[in-house]
C-alpha positions as CSV (number, residue, x, y, z in Angstrom):
1,M,-14.4,-17.3,-14.7
2,S,-13.0,-19.1,-12.3
3,L,-10.1,-19.4,-10.2
4,E,-8.1,-21.3,-13.0
5,D,-9.3,-19.0,-15.8
6,A,-8.0,-15.9,-13.6
7,V,-4.7,-17.9,-12.9
8,E,-4.3,-18.0,-16.7
9,D,-5.3,-14.2,-16.8
10,C,-3.0,-12.7,-14.1
11,E,0.5,-13.6,-13.7
12,G,1.4,-13.3,-10.3
13,I,-1.7,-14.9,-8.6
14,D,-1.4,-16.9,-6.2
15,P,-4.0,-20.0,-6.0
16,N,-3.8,-20.1,-1.6
17,N,-3.8,-16.0,-1.2
18,P,-7.2,-15.2,0.0
19,Y,-6.7,-11.5,-1.7
20,H,-6.2,-13.4,-4.9
21,Q,-9.6,-14.8,-5.6
22,I,-12.4,-13.8,-7.4
23,A,-14.7,-11.2,-5.3
24,P,-17.8,-12.9,-3.8
25,G,-21.1,-11.8,-5.1
26,K,-19.3,-9.3,-8.2
27,K,-21.3,-9.3,-11.8
28,T,-17.4,-8.4,-12.6
29,S,-14.8,-10.6,-11.6
30,M,-11.5,-9.1,-9.8
31,F,-10.0,-10.2,-13.0
32,G,-12.3,-10.1,-15.5
33,Y,-12.5,-6.1,-14.4
34,N,-13.3,-3.5,-17.3
35,W,-9.7,-2.0,-17.8
36,D,-10.9,0.2,-20.7
37,S,-13.0,2.0,-18.3
38,G,-10.2,4.1,-17.0
39,F,-9.6,2.6,-13.5
40,V,-6.2,0.4,-12.9
41,S,-7.6,-1.7,-9.9
42,P,-10.8,-2.9,-9.2
43,F,-11.7,-2.2,-5.3
44,R,-11.7,-4.4,-2.5
45,Q,-11.2,-3.6,1.1
46,A,-8.3,-4.6,2.8
47,E,-9.7,-6.4,6.3
48,T,-9.5,-3.9,9.5
49,A,-7.2,-6.9,10.8
50,V,-5.0,-7.1,8.2
51,V,-4.4,-3.1,8.6
52,E,-3.8,-3.0,11.7
53,R,-0.7,-6.0,11.4
54,A,0.5,-3.7,8.8
55,L,0.4,-0.8,10.5
56,G,1.5,-2.2,13.8
57,S,5.2,-3.5,11.4
58,L,6.0,0.3,10.3
59,R,9.0,1.5,11.5
60,K,8.6,4.5,13.6
61,V,9.7,8.2,11.7
62,G,13.2,8.9,12.9
63,N,14.8,12.2,12.6
64,E,17.5,10.3,11.1
65,T,15.1,10.0,7.8
66,Q,12.2,12.7,8.4
67,Q,14.0,15.9,9.9
68,N,11.8,16.3,12.4
69,A,8.5,16.2,9.4
70,P,5.3,15.2,11.0
71,M,3.8,11.7,9.4
72,Y,2.1,12.0,6.5
73,V,-0.2,8.9,4.9
74,V,-1.2,8.8,1.5
75,D,-3.9,5.9,0.2
76,L,-3.2,5.7,-3.6
77,G,-6.5,4.1,-5.0
78,C,-8.2,4.3,-0.9
79,G,-11.6,2.8,-2.3
80,N,-14.0,3.7,0.7
81,G,-11.3,5.4,2.4
82,I,-11.6,2.4,5.5
83,P,-7.9,2.2,5.9
84,L,-6.7,5.4,6.0
85,I,-9.3,6.4,8.7
86,Y,-7.6,3.7,10.7
87,A,-4.1,5.1,10.0
88,A,-5.8,8.9,10.8
89,K,-7.0,7.3,14.2
90,T,-4.3,4.8,15.1
91,L,-1.2,7.2,14.2
92,Q,-2.3,10.6,14.6
93,C,-1.3,11.9,11.5
94,E,-2.3,13.5,8.2
95,C,-4.0,11.5,6.0
96,I,-4.8,11.6,1.6
97,G,-6.8,9.3,0.0
98,V,-6.6,9.5,-3.7
99,E,-9.7,7.5,-5.1
100,L,-10.7,8.0,-9.0
101,D,-14.3,6.3,-8.5
102,E,-17.1,9.4,-7.8
103,N,-19.1,6.7,-6.2
104,L,-16.1,5.4,-4.0
105,V,-15.1,9.5,-3.5
106,K,-18.6,10.2,-1.6
107,I,-18.9,7.2,-0.2
108,A,-15.0,7.9,2.0
109,R,-15.7,11.0,2.4
110,D,-19.1,10.1,3.8
111,N,-17.2,7.8,6.5
112,V,-14.3,10.2,7.2
113,E,-17.8,12.6,8.3
114,K,-19.2,9.7,10.4
115,E,-15.8,8.7,11.9
116,G,-15.8,12.4,13.4
117,L,-12.4,12.9,11.5
118,T,-12.1,16.6,9.2
119,E,-10.8,17.5,6.5
120,A,-7.6,18.5,7.7
121,Q,-7.0,14.9,9.4
122,V,-8.4,12.9,6.3
123,K,-8.9,14.0,2.8
124,I,-10.3,12.2,0.0
125,I,-9.1,13.6,-3.3
126,Q,-11.0,12.8,-6.8
127,G,-8.2,12.0,-9.1
128,D,-5.6,10.0,-10.7
129,I,-3.2,8.2,-8.8
130,F,-0.3,8.8,-11.9
131,H,-0.9,12.8,-11.5
132,T,1.4,12.7,-8.2
133,E,0.3,16.4,-8.0
134,N,-2.9,14.9,-6.1
135,Y,-0.9,14.2,-3.3
136,I,2.8,15.0,-3.5
137,F,3.4,19.0,-2.1
138,P,6.5,21.1,-2.8
139,N,7.0,21.1,1.1
140,K,6.5,17.7,2.0
141,K,6.5,13.9,0.8
142,P,4.7,11.0,2.2
143,S,6.1,8.9,5.3
144,I,3.8,6.0,4.4
145,V,2.3,5.0,1.4
146,L,-1.1,2.5,1.2
147,V,-1.7,0.4,-1.7
148,F,-4.3,-2.1,-2.6
149,L,-3.8,-2.8,-6.4
150,V,-3.8,-6.0,-8.3
151,V,-0.4,-7.0,-10.1
152,E,-1.4,-5.5,-13.6
153,A,-1.6,-2.1,-11.7
154,L,1.7,-2.5,-9.6
155,R,3.4,-3.3,-12.9
156,K,2.3,-0.5,-14.7
157,P,5.9,1.5,-15.3
158,E,4.1,4.9,-14.4
159,L,3.3,3.5,-10.6
160,Q,6.8,1.3,-10.3
161,Q,8.5,5.2,-11.0
162,I,6.5,6.5,-9.1
163,L,6.8,4.3,-5.9
164,T,10.6,3.8,-6.8
165,D,11.1,7.6,-6.0
166,L,9.1,8.0,-3.0
167,Y,11.2,4.9,-1.6
168,E,14.7,6.2,-3.0
169,K,14.3,9.7,-2.4
170,N,12.0,10.0,0.2
171,T,13.0,6.4,2.6
172,T,9.3,6.5,2.1
173,Q,7.9,3.1,3.8
174,I,5.6,1.4,1.6
175,I,3.2,-0.7,1.9
176,S,1.2,-3.2,-0.8
177,F,-1.9,-5.5,0.6
178,G,-2.6,-8.3,-0.9
179,W,0.1,-8.5,-3.3
180,E,3.7,-8.2,-3.4
181,I,5.2,-5.5,-6.0
182,P,6.8,-7.2,-8.4
183,Y,10.3,-6.7,-9.1
184,W,10.6,-5.5,-5.4
185,T,12.2,-8.7,-4.0
186,D,14.9,-6.7,-2.5
187,K,13.3,-4.4,-1.2
188,L,10.7,-6.1,1.0
189,A,11.2,-5.4,4.6
190,V,8.3,-7.5,6.1
191,K,6.3,-10.0,4.3
192,G,3.2,-10.1,6.7
193,D,-0.1,-12.1,6.8
194,G,-2.0,-10.2,4.0
195,F,0.4,-7.3,3.4
196,Y,4.0,-6.5,1.9
197,L,6.1,-3.7,3.9
198,Y,8.8,-2.2,2.0
199,D,11.5,-0.1,4.0
200,K,14.7,0.6,2.3
201,V,16.2,1.9,6.0
202,R,15.1,-1.7,7.3
203,A,15.5,-3.4,3.6
204,R,19.3,-1.8,3.7
205,M,19.9,-3.3,7.4
206,H,18.7,-6.5,6.2
207,A,21.3,-6.4,3.3
208,H,24.3,-5.4,5.3
209,R,23.2,-8.3,8.0
210,K,26.2,-10.8,8.2
211,P,25.6,-14.1,9.6
212,H,27.0,-14.8,12.5
213,I,29.9,-17.0,12.5
214,S,30.9,-19.1,15.9
215,T,34.1,-18.9,17.4
216,Q,33.3,-21.5,20.1
217,T,36.1,-24.6,20.1
218,H,34.8,-27.7,20.2
219,T,36.6,-30.6,21.4
220,H,36.3,-34.2,20.5
């Protein structure tokens, strides 16, 4: 499948965005994916440099938004677990990855062990990202959510509702790698190189920021 064909198959593809290209060396192209298999998006790992930039753009968790709760990161569709491992090491926080693919779950757990991390630091759950009981627990909510899903998945009403609830009710910061979340332009706080960061606190600040009006008197 050519990129041109892929563009016709999937609304929202940017031909200039490297994340929107066909995955090299794959028998199944990124957009010719077997959607009937139960998976909502093909696996593709976010580059470490992009993950680093994205996590560096996060707002520090403050008392006014998290009430001194420990930072808690969830990766929906965590793949091989690499971005989540990086988050655990750099943010020094508890991390949970949810992945449906059994092989990727095994790889992710092996990667966690290889990096010297425990299950208490990075827990990989085999499960459906639409089942919030896999990653939202009664006594705590995610501070940060990571997603690297193609736009078809991001547009699904079930996922839109889950992300909206987290964003609105818990002031969760949400990072989407590679793809802008459809219909969320007003929620975008940072458009980075390879990622989009959604943050209710900063989006509200941007919306209320008034343009500067000069009061300087000009003489002619």
